[in-house]
C-alpha positions in Angstrom: 0.0 0.0 0.0 2.8 2.4 0.9 5.4 1.2 -1.5 6.0 4.0 -3.9 8.8 6.2 -5.1 8.6 8.3 -1.9 8.6 5.4 0.5 11.2 2.8 -0.5 11.0 -0.4 1.6 14.1 -1.2 3.7 14.4 -4.5 1.8 16.0 -2.5 -1.0 19.0 -2.1 1.3 20.0 -5.6 0.4 20.7 -4.3 -3.2 22.9 -1.6 -1.8 24.8 -4.1 0.3 25.4 -6.4 -2.7 27.1 -3.5 -4.4 29.3 -2.7 -1.4 30.2 -6.0 0.1 33.9 -5.1 0.6 33.0 -2.0 2.6 33.1 -2.6 6.4 30.4 -1.1 8.6 32.7 1.4 10.2 34.1 2.8 6.9 30.8 3.8 5.2 32.0 7.4 5.5 35.7 7.5 4.6 38.0 9.1 7.2 41.7 9.3 7.1 42.1 8.5 10.8 39.5 5.7 10.9 37.5 7.4 13.6 33.8 8.1 13.1 31.7 10.4 15.3 28.9 8.6 17.2 26.1 10.5 15.4 27.5 10.3 11.9 25.5 7.6 10.1 26.6 5.1 7.5 25.1 5.2 4.0 22.7 2.4 5.0 21.7 4.1 8.2 21.0 7.3 6.3 18.7 5.4 4.0 16.9 3.9 6.9 16.4 7.3 8.6 15.1 8.9 5.4 12.7 6.0 4.8 11.3 6.1 8.3 11.1 9.9 8.3 9.0 9.9 5.2 6.8 7.1 6.5 6.3 8.8 9.8 5.4 12.2 8.3 3.3 11.0 5.4 1.5 8.0 6.9 1.6 8.2 10.7 1.3 11.9 11.3 -2.1 12.4 9.8 -3.5 9.7 12.1 -1.8 10.6 15.4 -4.5 12.6 17.0 -7.3 10.3 16.0 -5.4 7.2 17.3 -4.7 9.0 20.6 -8.3 10.1 21.1 -9.6 6.6 20.2 -6.9 4.9 22.2 -6.4 2.4 19.3 -3.7 1.7 16.8 -4.8 2.1 13.2 -4.4 -1.3 11.5 -3.1 0.5 8.4 -0.2 1.8 10.4 0.8 -1.8 11.4 0.3 -2.9 7.8 2.5 -0.1 6.6 5.3 -0.9 9.1 5.4 -4.5 7.7 5.3 -3.3 4.1 8.2 -0.9 4.7 10.3 -3.7 6.2 10.4 -2.0 9.6 9.2 -5.1 11.5 12.2 -7.3 10.8 15.0 -4.8 10.7 17.7 -7.1 12.0 16.1 -10.3 10.7 18.0 -12.0 7.8 16.9 -11.7 4.2 16.5 -15.5 4.2 13.7 -15.0 6.8 12.0 -12.1 5.1 13.8 -9.4 7.0 15.7 -6.3 6.1 19.0 -7.7 7.4 20.2 -4.5 8.8 22.0 -3.5 12.1 20.9 -2.9 15.7 21.8 0.7 15.3 19.5 0.9 12.3 16.7 -0.4 14.5 17.5 2.3 17.1 17.4 5.0 14.4 14.0 3.7 13.2 12.6 3.8 16.7 13.9 7.3 17.2 12.5 8.6 14.0 9.0 7.2 14.6 9.0 8.7 18.1 9.5 12.2 16.7 6.0 11.8 15.3 4.2 9.3 17.5 5.9 7.5 20.5 3.0 5.0 20.4 3.9 3.7 17.0 7.6 3.8 18.0 7.1 1.5 21.0 5.1 -0.9 18.9 8.0 -1.2 16.5 10.5 -1.2 19.3 9.1 -4.1 21.3 8.5 -6.1 18.2 12.1 -5.7 16.9 14.4 -5.3 20.0 12.6 -7.8 22.2 10.5 -10.4 20.3 12.5 -10.7 17.1 15.8 -10.6 19.0 14.8 -13.4 21.4 14.0 -15.7 18.5 17.1 -14.7 16.5 19.4 -15.3 19.4 17.9 -18.2 21.3 15.6 -20.2 19.0 16.5 -23.4 17.1 16.9 -23.2 13.4 13.5 -24.9 13.0 11.9 -22.3 15.2 13.5 -19.5 13.3 12.3 -20.9 10.0 8.7 -21.0 11.4 8.4 -17.8 13.3 10.8 -15.1 11.9 9.2 -14.9 8.5 5.8 -14.4 10.1 7.2 -11.7 12.4 9.0 -9.9 9.6 6.1 -9.8 7.2 2.6 -10.0 8.8 2.2 -10.9 12.5 2.8 -8.6 15.4 4.7 -9.9 18.5 4.3 -9.3 22.2 6.7 -9.9 25.1 4.9 -11.3 28.2 7.0 -11.0 31.4 5.4 -8.5 33.9 2.8 -9.6 36.4 1.0 -8.0 39.4 3.7 -9.2 41.8 6.7 -9.0 39.4 7.5 -5.6 38.0 11.0 -4.5 38.9 11.4 -7.9 40.6 10.8 -9.6 37.3 11.7 -13.1 38.6 8.9 -13.1 41.2 6.5 -14.2 38.5 3.8 -16.6 39.4 2.7 -17.9 36.0 3.3 -21.7 35.9 3.7 -24.2 33.2 3.1 -27.9 33.9 4.3 -30.7 31.6 1.5 -32.9 30.2 2.7 -35.3 27.6 4.3 -33.4 24.8 2.8 -30.1 25.9 3.0 -27.6 28.6 -0.2 -26.2 30.2 0.2 -22.6 31.3 -1.8 -20.9 34.0 -1.4 -17.4 35.3 -1.9 -13.7 34.5 0.4 -11.2 32.8 0.0 -7.4 33.2 1.1 -4.3 31.4 1.8 -6.3 28.2 2.6 -4.0 25.2 1.2 -4.8 21.7 -1.0 -7.6 23.2 -4.3 -6.4 21.8 -3.1 -6.5 18.2 -0.4 -9.2 18.5 -0.8 -12.8 17.4 2.6 -14.1 18.5 3.5 -14.0 22.2 6.7 -14.8 24.1 5.5 -16.0 27.5 7.7 -16.4 30.6 6.4 -19.1 33.0 8.0 -21.2 35.7 8.1 -25.0 35.0 9.5 -25.8 38.5 8.8 -23.2 41.2 11.0 -25.2 43.6 14.0 -24.0 41.6 13.0 -20.4 41.9 14.1 -18.2 39.0 16.0 -21.1 37.5 12.7 -22.7 36.6 11.6 -19.8 34.5 11.2 -20.8 30.8 10.3 -18.9 27.7 7.5 -20.2 25.5 6.2 -19.0 22.2 2.5 -19.1 21.7 -0.3 -17.7 19.5 -3.5 -16.0 20.4 -5.6 -18.9 19.1 -4.1 -21.2 21.7 -6.5 -19.6 24.2 -4.6 -16.5 25.3 -7.4 -14.2 26.7 -7.3 -10.4 26.8 -8.8 -9.7 30.2 -8.4 -5.9 30.2 -7.2 -3.2 27.9 -5.7 -0.4 30.0 -6.7 3.2 29.7 -3.5 5.2 30.0 -2.2 8.7 30.5 0.0 8.5 27.4 1.1 6.3 24.5 -2.7 5.6 24.3 -2.6 4.1 20.8 -0.2 1.5 22.0 -2.1 -1.3 23.5 -1.3 -2.4 27.1 -3.3 -5.3 28.4 -3.8 -7.8 31.1 -3.6 -11.4 29.7 -5.1 -14.5 31.3 -3.6 -17.9 30.7 -6.2 -20.5 31.7 -5.0 -24.0 30.8 -3.3 -22.7 27.7 -1.7 -25.7 26.0 1.7 -25.0 24.3 3.8 -27.7 22.5 7.1 -28.5 24.2 8.7 -27.8 20.9 7.8 -24.1 21.4 10.2 -23.6 24.3 12.8 -21.0 23.3 16.4 -21.5 24.5 15.8 -24.6 26.6 14.0 -25.4 29.9 14.9 -23.1 32.8 16.7 -20.5 30.5 14.0 -17.9 30.6 15.7 -15.8 33.3 18.9 -15.5 31.3 16.9 -14.6 28.2 15.0 -11.9 30.0 18.0 -10.3 31.6 20.0 -10.1 28.4 17.2 -9.0 26.2 16.0 -6.3 28.5 19.4 -4.8 28.5 19.2 -4.4 24.8 15.6 -3.2 25.0 16.6 -0.3 27.2 18.5 1.2 24.4 15.3 1.0 22.3 13.4 2.9 25.0 16.2 5.5 25.2 15.8 6.0 21.5 12.0 6.4 21.9 12.5 9.0 24.5 15.2 10.7 22.5 12.9 10.9 19.5 10.0 12.2 21.7 12.2 15.0 23.0 13.3 16.0 19.5 9.7 15.9 18.3 8.4 18.2 21.1 11.3 20.6 20.5 10.8 20.7 16.8 7.1 21.3 17.2 7.2 24.1 19.7 10.3 26.2 19.0 9.3 27.4 15.5 6.1 28.8 17.0 8.0 31.1 19.4 9.6 32.9 16.4 6.2 33.7 14.9 4.4 34.7 18.2 5.2 38.4 18.9 4.9 40.1 22.3 6.4 43.5 23.2 7.2 44.0 19.5 9.5 41.0 19.1 9.2 37.2 18.7 9.0 35.6 22.1 11.7 33.1 21.1 14.2 36.0 20.9 13.9 36.9 24.6 17.0 35.9 26.5 15.0 33.7 29.0 13.4 31.7 26.2 16.6 31.5 24.1 18.6 30.2 27.0 15.9 27.6 27.7 16.1 26.4 24.1 19.9 26.2 24.3 19.7 24.1 27.5 17.1 21.8 26.0 19.1 21.3 22.8 22.1 20.4 24.8 20.2 17.9 26.8 18.8 16.3 23.7 22.3 16.1 22.2 23.7 14.4 25.3 20.8 11.9 25.3 21.5 11.2 21.6 25.2 10.6 22.3 24.5 8.3 25.2 21.9 6.3 23.2 24.1 6.0 20.1 27.1 5.1 22.2 25.2 2.2 23.9 23.9 1.0 20.5 27.4 1.2 18.9 28.9 -0.7 21.8 26.3 -3.4 21.6 26.8 -3.8 17.9 30.6 -4.0 18.3 30.3 -6.8 20.8 31.5 -4.6 23.8 30.0 -4.4 27.2 27.0 -2.1 27.1 24.8 -2.8 30.2 26.0 0.3 32.1 25.8 2.5 29.0 22.3 1.2 28.2 21.1 2.1 31.8 22.7 5.6 31.5 21.0 6.2 28.1 17.6 5.1 29.2 17.7 7.0 32.5 18.9 10.2 31.0 16.8 10.1 27.8 13.7 9.6 30.0 14.5 12.6 32.1 15.3 14.7 29.1 12.0 13.7 27.3 9.9 14.6 30.3 11.7 18.0 30.9 11.8 19.1 27.3 8.2 18.1 26.5 7.0 19.9 29.6 8.9 23.0 28.7 7.6 22.8 25.2 4.1 23.3 26.5 5.1 26.4 28.4 7.0 27.8 25.4 3.8 27.7 23.4 1.8 29.2 26.3 -2.0 28.6 26.3 -1.8 27.1 22.8 0.5 24.4 24.1 -1.9 23.4 26.8 -4.6 22.5 24.2 -4.8 19.2 22.3 -4.8 21.0 19.0 -1.1 21.3 18.6 -0.1 17.9 19.9 2.7 19.1 22.0 0.9 18.1 25.2 0.7 14.6 23.9 4.5 14.4 23.9 4.5 15.3 27.6 1.9 12.7 28.4 3.8 10.1 26.4 7.1 11.0 28.1 5.9 9.8 31.6 6.2 6.1 30.7 9.9 6.4 29.9 10.8 6.4 33.6 8.6 3.3 34.3 8.7 0.5 31.6 11.6 -1.8 30.8 13.2 -0.9 34.1 12.3 2.1 36.2 14.6 5.0 36.6 15.6 3.8 40.1 16.5 0.4 38.6 18.7 2.1 36.0 20.4 4.2 38.7 20.9 1.0 40.8 22.5 -0.7 37.8 24.9 2.2 37.2 25.8 2.4 40.9 26.7 -1.2 40.9 29.2 -0.7 38.1 30.7 2.3 39.9 31.0 0.3 43.1 32.7 -2.5 41.3 35.1 -0.1 39.6 36.1 1.9 42.6 36.0 -0.6 45.5 39.7 -1.2 46.5 
């Protein structure tokens, strides 16, 4: 539907790669010293950014307010994301994906968030959590079955949180009992992103509670197995992104649908959430940029006391501070992404990026409302939506306190004699 000369699907990147196979990732922009600034993109990353920008502005933007008011994702948006190759960014071409990089996925999440953080998080969870789990931990047979579906037509959901297991993720109570060649799941999951529209679910359940967290196992299931949406939450922000309570009442899942092996769920969750935090940092970064870009131009057209309000020193300094905050959030986020991609340690850097980007998003979007005055307080401009959407950044995929705790542990380890 959206494939035209203006919106080129990411799968065309494979043609670019075939013409440049000898060029290493880090040398897409020739430099005599071999050093590339964090925010300088490769040719492929530039293509992805341009593609996502066009899609976000031409397809998503006209629907943002209606989706927010209705608290429902437009199915055409999801369809468009698949058609543009944005739902299998890192997935191999053999499995129907765009076969691009982790940083490319981060760029896509950032660009979508500049227009609508709800669409951004849908794409983020699908790519950085669901797809990544299957790519990294699934058997070849499982990859052949599930990755093409996730890359081309079916939305994925990551089911970890429960009423008693938020920050303490491994206190989950959902159980899976072996019955013949199947496992029967019983329990309830809460705050599950994408769950209303999703058909494929990664479900974490304990197969042996006596082993504690070492009994936690990751299963892949589909909605037609009996997964019930018990409640769709009404939220302050990211309203178009579905967040639901799911019931698992004697849901039967074949043993062959275990991902990564029995009792490996806790390892999968820890490792994948560290990557996912970079995705949320990118979402919050894009949100801050979106709010800034929407509000600042208005201040140069609104005159008071015979001059544009944006030229008053107080306003100008506020813009300068916000721009600097956004830039630092961008560098932290890109640094974490580049480190992950290079195979370096990135857990501390991911925590720093998520914590700081969440703070910046909330502060910049709040200031953006004030910069626009009474107009910013109305729903007409959309700037207040950015502020509402920003609040979740300090909560999901690890609260801000959890991020600070993670950073503090690294500091303690480094500086303890």
